[in-house]
C-alpha positions as CSV (number, residue, x, y, z in Angstrom):
1,M,-4.8,6.5,2.1
2,M,-2.8,8.0,-0.3
3,P,-5.9,9.3,-2.3
4,V,-7.1,11.3,0.7
5,E,-3.8,12.5,1.9
6,C,-1.9,13.1,-1.6
7,D,-4.9,13.6,-4.0
8,V,-3.7,10.4,-6.0
9,R,-6.3,8.4,-8.4
10,L,-4.6,5.3,-7.0
11,F,-6.1,2.7,-9.2
12,D,-5.4,4.9,-12.6
13,E,-1.8,5.3,-11.3
14,L,-1.4,1.9,-10.7
15,D,-2.9,0.6,-14.3
16,R,-0.2,3.3,-15.8
17,L,2.4,1.8,-13.9
18,C,1.7,-1.7,-13.9
19,E,0.2,-4.8,-15.8
20,A,-1.1,-6.6,-13.4
21,P,-4.3,-7.9,-11.6
22,D,-6.1,-6.4,-8.7
23,P,-3.2,-5.4,-6.3
24,L,-3.1,-7.8,-3.2
25,V,-3.3,-6.3,0.2
26,P,-1.9,-8.1,3.1
27,R,-4.8,-9.1,5.7
28,P,-2.8,-7.1,8.7
29,V,-3.1,-4.2,6.4
30,E,-6.8,-4.4,6.6
31,R,-6.9,-4.8,10.3
32,E,-4.8,-1.4,10.7
33,L,-7.0,0.4,9.0
34,D,-9.8,-0.6,10.9
35,T,-7.7,0.3,13.9
36,L,-7.2,3.9,12.5
37,T,-10.5,4.4,11.7
38,A,-11.3,4.5,15.0
39,D,-9.2,7.3,15.5
40,G,-10.3,11.1,14.7
41,G,-9.8,13.5,12.3
42,E,-8.1,13.3,9.1
43,P,-5.9,10.1,9.1
44,A,-9.4,8.3,10.2
45,R,-10.7,9.9,7.3
46,A,-8.0,8.7,5.0
47,A,-8.3,5.2,6.6
48,R,-11.6,5.1,5.6
49,V,-11.6,5.7,1.9
50,G,-8.2,3.3,2.0
51,R,-10.7,0.7,3.6
52,D,-13.4,1.3,1.1
53,L,-10.9,0.8,-1.4
54,L,-10.5,-2.5,-0.6
55,A,-12.9,-3.7,-2.1
56,R,-11.0,-3.8,-5.5
57,C,-8.2,-5.5,-3.9
58,E,-7.7,-9.2,-3.2
59,L,-6.5,-9.9,0.5
60,R,-4.0,-12.3,1.2
61,A,-3.0,-14.2,4.3
62,T,-0.1,-13.8,5.6
63,E,2.5,-15.1,8.6
64,A,3.4,-11.5,9.6
65,G,0.6,-10.2,12.1
66,Y,2.2,-6.4,11.8
67,A,1.0,-4.8,8.6
68,D,4.6,-3.7,7.5
69,D,6.0,-6.8,7.8
70,A,2.9,-8.4,5.9
71,V,3.8,-6.3,3.3
72,L,7.2,-7.3,2.9
73,E,6.5,-10.8,3.1
74,L,3.9,-11.0,0.5
75,A,5.5,-8.4,-2.0
76,R,8.4,-11.1,-1.7
77,A,6.3,-14.1,-1.8
78,V,4.6,-12.9,-5.5
79,D,8.0,-11.3,-6.3
80,A,6.0,-7.9,-6.9
81,P,6.0,-4.1,-6.1
82,A,5.1,-2.9,-3.0
83,V,2.9,0.2,-2.5
84,T,3.7,2.4,0.2
85,N,4.4,6.2,0.9
86,D,6.1,5.2,4.5
87,Q,9.6,6.4,4.4
88,P,10.9,3.4,6.6
89,L,8.7,0.9,5.2
90,R,9.8,2.0,1.6
91,D,13.9,1.7,2.9
92,R,13.4,-1.8,4.5
93,L,11.5,-2.7,1.2
94,L,14.6,-1.5,-1.0
95,A,17.2,-2.6,1.3
96,A,15.4,-6.4,0.7
97,D,15.5,-5.9,-2.7
98,V,11.8,-5.5,-3.1
99,S,10.6,-2.6,-5.8
100,V,8.4,0.3,-4.2
101,I,5.6,1.9,-5.8
102,G,5.4,5.8,-4.3
103,L,4.6,8.9,-4.6
104,R,6.6,11.1,-7.1
105,G,5.6,15.1,-7.6
106,K,2.5,16.3,-6.5
107,N,0.1,13.4,-7.5
108,K,1.7,10.7,-9.4
109,L,3.3,7.6,-8.5
110,A,6.3,6.2,-9.8
111,L,8.3,2.8,-9.3
112,T,11.8,2.6,-7.5
113,Q,13.9,-0.6,-8.3
114,P,16.4,-1.6,-5.3
């Protein structure tokens, strides 16, 4: 949802920060985006864009059913940073020794190590 909410060129920024294959997205995130698209306003528009961007990602099943839990589970499983702009999730990831890619400045991303 960052491309709409923060004017971030997400994949360009990820390419700048990481030398990794296509981003991995846990299935519960896909379900959360589907739910958000049903609401109205700007969040729904951002969720629709996020949903469209999933075509450039690899979806992965997780044991966790809740999106935040699934992000943590998948990041740990593949030993990779997680991308989020959600402060509580960011804090939780860092506390679990997972690196986080998040917004820095107006529309750039940065990697934060635990």
